[in-house]
N, CA, C and O atoms as CSV, one atom per row, in Angstrom:
chain,resi,resn,atom,element,x,y,z
A,1,LYS,N,N,0.706,-1.061,0.052
A,1,LYS,CA,C,0.068,-0.240,-0.002
A,1,LYS,C,C,0.988,1.335,-0.269
A,1,LYS,O,O,0.596,2.305,-0.917
A,2,ALA,N,N,2.183,1.187,0.404
A,2,ALA,CA,C,2.782,2.159,0.771
A,2,ALA,C,C,3.389,2.754,-0.710
A,2,ALA,O,O,3.688,3.925,-0.946
A,3,MET,N,N,3.461,1.809,-1.458
A,3,MET,CA,C,3.694,2.346,-3.181
A,3,MET,C,C,2.562,3.282,-3.966
A,3,MET,O,O,2.736,4.017,-4.938
A,4,LYS,N,N,1.384,3.018,-3.243
A,4,LYS,CA,C,0.426,3.932,-3.953
A,4,LYS,C,C,0.462,5.378,-3.679
A,4,LYS,O,O,-0.192,6.181,-4.345
A,5,LEU,N,N,1.504,5.828,-2.343
A,5,LEU,CA,C,1.548,6.941,-1.727
A,5,LEU,C,C,2.916,7.691,-2.645
A,5,LEU,O,O,3.335,8.826,-2.422
A,6,ARG,N,N,3.377,6.887,-3.541
A,6,ARG,CA,C,4.454,7.666,-4.148
A,6,ARG,C,C,4.077,8.390,-5.399
A,6,ARG,O,O,3.163,8.051,-6.150
A,7,GLY,N,N,4.989,9.579,-5.575
A,7,GLY,CA,C,4.696,10.616,-6.591
A,7,GLY,C,C,5.470,11.508,-6.099
A,7,GLY,O,O,6.396,11.545,-5.289
A,8,GLU,N,N,4.556,12.658,-7.153
A,8,GLU,CA,C,5.105,14.346,-6.521
A,8,GLU,C,C,4.306,14.716,-5.420
A,8,GLU,O,O,3.084,14.569,-5.387
A,9,GLY,N,N,4.982,15.186,-4.535
A,9,GLY,CA,C,4.363,15.668,-3.127
A,9,GLY,C,C,3.929,14.789,-2.076
A,9,GLY,O,O,3.240,14.968,-1.072
A,10,LYS,N,N,4.474,13.859,-2.536
A,10,LYS,CA,C,3.799,12.462,-1.663
A,10,LYS,C,C,5.073,11.781,-1.175
A,10,LYS,O,O,6.143,11.919,-1.767
A,11,ALA,N,N,4.922,11.035,-0.065
A,11,ALA,CA,C,6.051,10.447,0.831
A,11,ALA,C,C,6.885,9.472,-0.264
A,11,ALA,O,O,6.393,8.977,-1.278
A,12,THR,N,N,7.961,9.358,0.097
A,12,THR,CA,C,9.240,8.465,-0.687
A,12,THR,C,C,8.973,7.209,0.356
A,12,THR,O,O,8.216,7.091,1.319
A,13,TYR,N,N,9.875,6.376,-0.228
A,13,TYR,CA,C,10.027,5.336,0.832
A,13,TYR,C,C,10.570,5.167,1.869
A,13,TYR,O,O,10.150,4.521,2.829
A,14,LYS,N,N,11.899,5.933,1.727
A,14,LYS,CA,C,12.894,6.368,2.884
A,14,LYS,C,C,12.321,7.155,3.782
A,14,LYS,O,O,12.820,7.215,4.906
A,15,GLN,N,N,11.085,7.961,3.439
A,15,GLN,CA,C,10.272,8.892,4.523
A,15,GLN,C,C,9.500,7.982,5.213
A,15,GLN,O,O,9.373,8.048,6.436
A,16,ILE,N,N,8.737,6.761,4.227
A,16,ILE,CA,C,7.771,6.103,5.337
A,16,ILE,C,C,8.439,5.620,5.912
A,16,ILE,O,O,8.066,5.548,7.083
A,17,ALA,N,N,10.007,4.871,5.577
A,17,ALA,CA,C,10.567,4.012,6.802
A,17,ALA,C,C,10.987,4.839,8.063
A,17,ALA,O,O,10.933,4.373,9.201
A,18,SER,N,N,11.417,6.125,7.762
A,18,SER,CA,C,12.000,7.028,8.658
A,18,SER,C,C,10.290,7.183,9.802
A,18,SER,O,O,10.336,7.114,11.030
A,19,LEU,N,N,9.339,7.333,9.227
A,19,LEU,CA,C,8.267,7.542,9.953
A,19,LEU,C,C,7.899,6.257,10.972
A,19,LEU,O,O,7.310,6.413,12.042
A,20,TRP,N,N,8.279,5.166,10.533
A,20,TRP,CA,C,7.795,3.867,11.196
A,20,TRP,C,C,8.864,3.822,12.742
A,20,TRP,O,O,8.580,3.545,13.908
A,21,HIS,N,N,10.347,4.293,11.984
A,21,HIS,CA,C,11.282,4.273,12.960
A,21,HIS,C,C,10.885,5.676,14.382
A,21,HIS,O,O,11.009,5.555,15.601
A,22,LYS,N,N,10.501,6.646,13.736
A,22,LYS,CA,C,10.085,7.920,14.643
A,22,LYS,C,C,9.027,7.451,15.662
A,22,LYS,O,O,9.036,7.731,16.861
A,23,GLN,N,N,8.180,6.750,15.063
A,23,GLN,CA,C,6.663,6.276,15.753
A,23,GLN,C,C,7.526,4.944,16.376
A,23,GLN,O,O,6.732,4.371,17.121
A,24,ARG,N,N,8.623,4.332,16.376
A,24,ARG,CA,C,9.017,3.104,17.648
A,24,ARG,C,C,8.394,1.923,16.875
A,24,ARG,O,O,8.756,0.835,17.325
A,25,GLY,N,N,7.708,1.872,16.023
A,25,GLY,CA,C,7.018,0.455,15.672
A,25,GLY,C,C,5.652,0.522,16.221
A,25,GLY,O,O,4.872,-0.409,16.023
A,26,ARG,N,N,5.283,1.651,16.956
A,26,ARG,CA,C,4.402,1.544,17.942
A,26,ARG,C,C,2.882,2.318,16.705
A,26,ARG,O,O,3.080,2.983,15.688
A,27,CYS,N,N,1.712,1.971,17.199
A,27,CYS,CA,C,0.574,2.750,16.282
A,27,CYS,C,C,0.502,4.145,17.126
A,27,CYS,O,O,0.727,4.241,18.333
A,28,ALA,N,N,0.141,5.210,16.243
A,28,ALA,CA,C,0.493,6.850,16.580
A,28,ALA,C,C,-1.085,6.814,17.556
A,28,ALA,O,O,-1.184,7.565,18.527
A,29,LEU,N,N,-2.275,5.848,17.158
A,29,LEU,CA,C,-2.965,6.536,18.252
A,29,LEU,C,C,-3.607,5.336,19.541
A,29,LEU,O,O,-4.389,5.652,20.438
A,30,THR,N,N,-3.021,3.931,19.311
A,30,THR,CA,C,-3.165,3.307,20.168
A,30,THR,C,C,-1.880,2.785,21.280
A,30,THR,O,O,-2.091,2.357,22.415
A,31,GLY,N,N,-0.612,2.932,20.678
A,31,GLY,CA,C,0.411,3.039,21.198
A,31,GLY,C,C,0.669,1.408,20.948
A,31,GLY,O,O,1.670,0.939,21.490
A,32,ASP,N,N,0.102,0.809,20.419
A,32,ASP,CA,C,0.248,-1.300,20.391
A,32,ASP,C,C,1.270,-0.901,19.776
A,32,ASP,O,O,1.530,0.256,19.446
A,33,GLN,N,N,2.106,-2.193,19.540
A,33,GLN,CA,C,3.309,-2.684,19.094
A,33,GLN,C,C,2.894,-2.981,17.593
A,33,GLN,O,O,1.967,-3.777,17.443
A,34,LEU,N,N,3.447,-2.456,16.526
A,34,LEU,CA,C,2.982,-2.863,15.148
A,34,LEU,C,C,3.874,-3.992,14.520
A,34,LEU,O,O,5.031,-4.336,14.761
A,35,ASP,N,N,2.781,-4.524,13.486
A,35,ASP,CA,C,3.693,-5.878,12.935
A,35,ASP,C,C,3.244,-5.594,11.255
A,35,ASP,O,O,2.514,-4.660,10.921
A,36,ARG,N,N,3.781,-6.501,10.386
A,36,ARG,CA,C,3.613,-6.492,9.050
A,36,ARG,C,C,1.959,-6.391,9.020
A,36,ARG,O,O,1.682,-6.651,7.849
A,37,SER,N,N,1.182,-6.233,9.470
A,37,SER,CA,C,-0.554,-5.975,8.990
A,37,SER,C,C,-0.541,-4.213,9.437
A,37,SER,O,O,-1.561,-3.570,9.192
A,38,ALA,N,N,0.333,-3.701,9.914
A,38,ALA,CA,C,0.389,-2.075,9.859
A,38,ALA,C,C,-0.170,-1.398,8.907
A,38,ALA,O,O,0.288,-1.780,7.830
A,39,GLN,N,N,-0.913,-0.604,8.787
A,39,GLN,CA,C,-0.825,0.325,7.827
A,39,GLN,C,C,-0.927,1.849,8.098
A,39,GLN,O,O,-1.196,2.436,9.146
A,40,LEU,N,N,-0.577,2.428,6.606
A,40,LEU,CA,C,-0.418,3.886,6.861
A,40,LEU,C,C,-1.747,4.654,6.665
A,40,LEU,O,O,-2.579,4.231,5.863
A,41,ASP,N,N,-1.913,5.539,7.235
A,41,ASP,CA,C,-3.209,6.258,7.462
A,41,ASP,C,C,-2.756,7.871,7.338
A,41,ASP,O,O,-1.768,8.352,7.894
A,42,HIS,N,N,-3.760,8.640,6.431
A,42,HIS,CA,C,-3.654,10.153,6.700
A,42,HIS,C,C,-4.475,10.942,7.778
A,42,HIS,O,O,-5.696,11.046,7.900
A,43,LYS,N,N,-3.433,11.477,8.538
A,43,LYS,CA,C,-4.072,12.244,9.835
A,43,LYS,C,C,-5.317,12.765,9.174
A,43,LYS,O,O,-6.421,12.299,9.455
A,44,THR,N,N,-5.159,13.655,8.365
A,44,THR,CA,C,-6.359,14.303,7.541
A,44,THR,C,C,-6.624,13.459,6.220
A,44,THR,O,O,-5.879,13.228,5.267
A,45,PRO,N,N,-8.078,13.034,6.508
A,45,PRO,CA,C,-8.008,11.764,5.273
A,45,PRO,C,C,-8.068,12.661,4.085
A,45,PRO,O,O,-8.200,13.883,4.029
A,46,LEU,N,N,-7.919,11.623,3.002
A,46,LEU,CA,C,-7.660,12.140,1.660
A,46,LEU,C,C,-9.267,12.854,1.269
A,46,LEU,O,O,-9.362,13.966,0.750
A,47,ALA,N,N,-10.118,12.239,1.524
A,47,ALA,CA,C,-11.496,12.455,1.100
A,47,ALA,C,C,-12.041,14.081,1.856
A,47,ALA,O,O,-12.959,14.821,1.502
A,48,ARG,N,N,-11.214,14.198,2.813
A,48,ARG,CA,C,-11.159,15.472,3.580
A,48,ARG,C,C,-10.436,16.823,3.065
A,48,ARG,O,O,-10.537,17.981,3.469
A,49,GLY,N,N,-9.592,16.193,1.920
A,49,GLY,CA,C,-8.805,17.428,1.374
A,49,GLY,C,C,-7.048,17.033,2.132
A,49,GLY,O,O,-6.138,17.862,2.145
A,50,GLY,N,N,-6.964,15.993,2.543
A,50,GLY,CA,C,-5.555,15.766,3.001
A,50,GLY,C,C,-4.685,15.089,1.963
A,50,GLY,O,O,-5.123,14.247,1.179
A,51,LYS,N,N,-3.233,15.566,2.004
A,51,LYS,CA,C,-2.235,15.317,1.045
A,51,LYS,C,C,-1.587,13.988,1.476
A,51,LYS,O,O,-1.639,13.442,2.578
A,52,GLY,N,N,-1.032,13.640,0.472
A,52,GLY,CA,C,0.004,12.295,0.553
A,52,GLY,C,C,1.415,12.453,1.542
A,52,GLY,O,O,1.984,11.519,2.108
A,53,GLY,N,N,1.826,13.967,1.582
A,53,GLY,CA,C,3.291,14.004,2.049
A,53,GLY,C,C,3.396,13.420,3.412
A,53,GLY,O,O,2.371,13.365,4.091
A,54,VAL,N,N,4.620,12.939,3.928
A,54,VAL,CA,C,4.906,12.334,4.957
A,54,VAL,C,C,4.229,12.881,6.378
A,54,VAL,O,O,3.876,12.182,7.328
A,55,GLU,N,N,4.154,14.223,6.263
A,55,GLU,CA,C,3.756,15.048,7.383
A,55,GLU,C,C,2.443,15.070,7.861
A,55,GLU,O,O,2.061,15.619,8.894
A,56,ASN,N,N,1.615,14.293,6.860
A,56,ASN,CA,C,0.372,13.638,7.080
A,56,ASN,C,C,-0.220,12.135,7.223
A,56,ASN,O,O,-1.370,11.732,7.048
A,57,LEU,N,N,0.877,11.492,7.575
A,57,LEU,CA,C,0.833,10.268,7.453
A,57,LEU,C,C,1.135,9.662,8.819
A,57,LEU,O,O,2.012,10.153,9.529
A,58,GLN,N,N,0.485,8.698,9.163
A,58,GLN,CA,C,1.041,7.583,10.590
A,58,GLN,C,C,0.648,6.165,10.327
A,58,GLN,O,O,-0.289,5.741,9.651
A,59,TRP,N,N,1.370,5.654,10.864
A,59,TRP,CA,C,1.076,3.978,11.139
A,59,TRP,C,C,0.263,4.106,12.199
A,59,TRP,O,O,0.353,4.805,13.209
A,60,LEU,N,N,-1.002,2.894,11.624
A,60,LEU,CA,C,-1.911,2.292,12.650
A,60,LEU,C,C,-2.157,0.947,12.481
A,60,LEU,O,O,-2.166,0.230,11.480
A,61,THR,N,N,-2.390,0.706,13.861
A,61,THR,CA,C,-2.941,-1.075,13.683
A,61,THR,C,C,-4.067,-0.860,12.744
A,61,THR,O,O,-4.679,0.176,12.485
A,62,PRO,N,N,-4.214,-2.141,12.264
A,62,PRO,CA,C,-5.523,-1.849,11.144
A,62,PRO,C,C,-6.929,-2.053,11.951
A,62,PRO,O,O,-8.044,-1.878,11.461
A,63,THR,N,N,-6.703,-2.376,13.014
A,63,THR,CA,C,-8.184,-2.432,13.766
A,63,THR,C,C,-8.371,-0.499,14.270
A,63,THR,O,O,-9.416,0.152,14.264
A,64,ALA,N,N,-7.212,-0.105,14.586
A,64,ALA,CA,C,-7.599,1.279,14.733
A,64,ALA,C,C,-8.050,2.096,13.285
A,64,ALA,O,O,-8.908,2.980,13.261
A,65,ASN,N,N,-7.273,1.600,12.063
A,65,ASN,CA,C,-7.383,2.387,10.898
A,65,ASN,C,C,-8.532,2.352,10.318
A,65,ASN,O,O,-8.930,3.236,9.560
A,66,LEU,N,N,-9.419,0.920,10.743
A,66,LEU,CA,C,-10.538,0.977,10.398
A,66,LEU,C,C,-11.665,1.426,10.813
A,66,LEU,O,O,-12.732,1.551,10.211
A,67,ALA,N,N,-11.274,1.751,12.257
A,67,ALA,CA,C,-12.411,2.653,13.242
A,67,ALA,C,C,-12.296,3.820,13.005
A,67,ALA,O,O,-13.321,4.496,13.088
A,68,LYS,N,N,-10.853,4.572,12.574
A,68,LYS,CA,C,-10.997,6.008,12.521
A,68,LYS,C,C,-11.569,6.120,11.145
A,68,LYS,O,O,-12.241,7.143,11.013
A,69,ARG,N,N,-11.507,5.460,10.217
A,69,ARG,CA,C,-11.909,5.865,8.949
A,69,ARG,C,C,-11.947,7.278,8.457
A,69,ARG,O,O,-10.861,7.806,8.219
A,70,ASP,N,N,-12.885,7.863,8.299
A,70,ASP,CA,C,-12.619,9.084,7.280
A,70,ASP,C,C,-12.735,10.520,8.347
A,70,ASP,O,O,-13.080,11.612,7.896
A,71,LEU,N,N,-12.326,10.260,10.060
A,71,LEU,CA,C,-12.206,11.085,10.858
A,71,LEU,C,C,-10.838,11.688,10.496
A,71,LEU,O,O,-10.221,11.125,9.592
A,72,THR,N,N,-10.402,12.537,10.963
A,72,THR,CA,C,-9.456,13.252,11.532
A,72,THR,C,C,-9.044,12.633,12.846
A,72,THR,O,O,-9.902,11.962,13.420
A,73,ASP,N,N,-7.589,12.789,13.529
A,73,ASP,CA,C,-7.360,12.384,14.487
A,73,ASP,C,C,-8.082,12.787,15.926
A,73,ASP,O,O,-8.417,12.103,16.893
A,74,ALA,N,N,-8.177,14.300,15.612
A,74,ALA,CA,C,-9.019,15.026,16.679
A,74,ALA,C,C,-10.433,14.496,16.859
A,74,ALA,O,O,-10.829,14.086,17.950
A,75,GLU,N,N,-11.188,14.514,15.756
A,75,GLU,CA,C,-12.446,13.522,15.664
A,75,GLU,C,C,-12.708,12.674,16.237
A,75,GLU,O,O,-13.681,12.567,16.983
A,76,PHE,N,N,-11.530,11.547,15.905
A,76,PHE,CA,C,-11.576,10.051,16.168
A,76,PHE,C,C,-11.204,10.116,17.850
A,76,PHE,O,O,-11.803,9.365,18.621
A,77,ILE,N,N,-10.591,10.683,18.143
A,77,ILE,CA,C,-10.183,10.826,19.831
A,77,ILE,C,C,-11.573,11.461,20.642
A,77,ILE,O,O,-11.851,11.069,21.776
A,78,ALA,N,N,-12.405,12.484,19.923
A,78,ALA,CA,C,-13.240,13.059,20.586
A,78,ALA,C,C,-14.596,11.802,20.593
A,78,ALA,O,O,-15.421,11.470,21.444
A,79,MET,N,N,-14.392,11.492,19.621
A,79,MET,CA,C,-15.397,10.156,19.593
A,79,MET,C,C,-15.085,9.188,20.346
A,79,MET,O,O,-16.020,8.553,20.833
A,80,CYS,N,N,-14.042,8.885,20.589
A,80,CYS,CA,C,-13.590,7.739,21.810
A,80,CYS,C,C,-13.884,8.382,23.127
A,80,CYS,O,O,-14.362,7.722,24.050
A,81,LEU,N,N,-13.639,9.508,23.223
A,81,LEU,CA,C,-13.881,10.042,24.542
A,81,LEU,C,C,-15.313,10.255,24.858
A,81,LEU,O,O,-15.562,10.208,26.063
A,82,ARG,N,N,-16.338,10.483,24.050
A,82,ARG,CA,C,-17.592,10.508,23.960
A,82,ARG,C,C,-18.262,9.068,24.440
A,82,ARG,O,O,-19.094,8.879,25.328
A,83,VAL,N,N,-17.740,8.295,23.721
A,83,VAL,CA,C,-18.183,6.559,23.943
A,83,VAL,C,C,-17.750,6.151,25.085
A,83,VAL,O,O,-18.448,5.242,25.535
A,84,VAL,N,N,-16.487,6.590,26.038
A,84,VAL,CA,C,-16.183,6.044,27.381
A,84,VAL,C,C,-16.833,7.040,28.425
A,84,VAL,O,O,-17.164,6.647,29.543
A,85,THR,N,N,-16.993,8.301,28.022
A,85,THR,CA,C,-17.755,8.865,29.019
A,85,THR,C,C,-19.248,8.568,29.122
A,85,THR,O,O,-19.808,8.775,30.198
A,86,THR,N,N,-19.964,8.073,28.027
A,86,THR,CA,C,-21.342,7.662,27.713
A,86,THR,C,C,-21.126,6.167,28.683
A,86,THR,O,O,-21.984,5.799,29.485
A,87,GLN,N,N,-20.178,5.613,28.504
A,87,GLN,CA,C,-20.080,4.185,28.907
A,87,GLN,C,C,-20.289,4.345,30.552
A,87,GLN,O,O,-21.213,3.793,31.150
A,88,GLU,N,N,-19.423,5.071,31.104
A,88,GLU,CA,C,-19.147,5.314,32.457
A,88,GLU,C,C,-20.777,5.799,32.775
A,88,GLU,O,O,-21.612,5.173,33.428
A,89,SER,N,N,-20.902,6.841,32.237
A,89,SER,CA,C,-22.765,7.223,32.615
A,89,SER,C,C,-23.363,6.313,32.959
A,89,SER,O,O,-23.834,6.236,34.094
A,90,LEU,N,N,-23.519,5.200,31.863
A,90,LEU,CA,C,-24.492,4.089,31.973
A,90,LEU,C,C,-24.386,3.009,33.182
A,90,LEU,O,O,-25.242,2.409,33.833
A,91,ASP,N,N,-22.923,3.021,33.200
A,91,ASP,CA,C,-22.624,2.314,34.428
A,91,ASP,C,C,-23.261,2.677,35.773
A,91,ASP,O,O,-23.648,1.946,36.684
A,92,LEU,N,N,-23.263,3.888,35.656
A,92,LEU,CA,C,-23.790,4.336,37.011
A,92,LEU,C,C,-25.389,4.426,37.255
A,92,LEU,O,O,-25.934,4.826,38.283
A,93,ILE,N,N,-25.882,4.059,36.320
A,93,ILE,CA,C,-27.270,3.814,36.137
A,93,ILE,C,C,-27.862,2.498,36.651
A,93,ILE,O,O,-29.062,2.262,36.504
């Protein structure tokens, strides 16, 4: 999949590998250890105007990437917080 990101204004193989090392092989959202199933995610999704440069990329677990879908990181985290808050409220009932 990383090959699809190549081209003008897009991340190079070297930048993508460097990103992996910068994240220390950990998911940018969950902190879980990544393996060969890791996926590159656009922090600001392409569908929302994001670009393919390395500054807009992060490595995620497949589960985190699937859950995030076309949300920005901030939107995804806010949604997760709402879920946790709602669940905690329901547990008090």
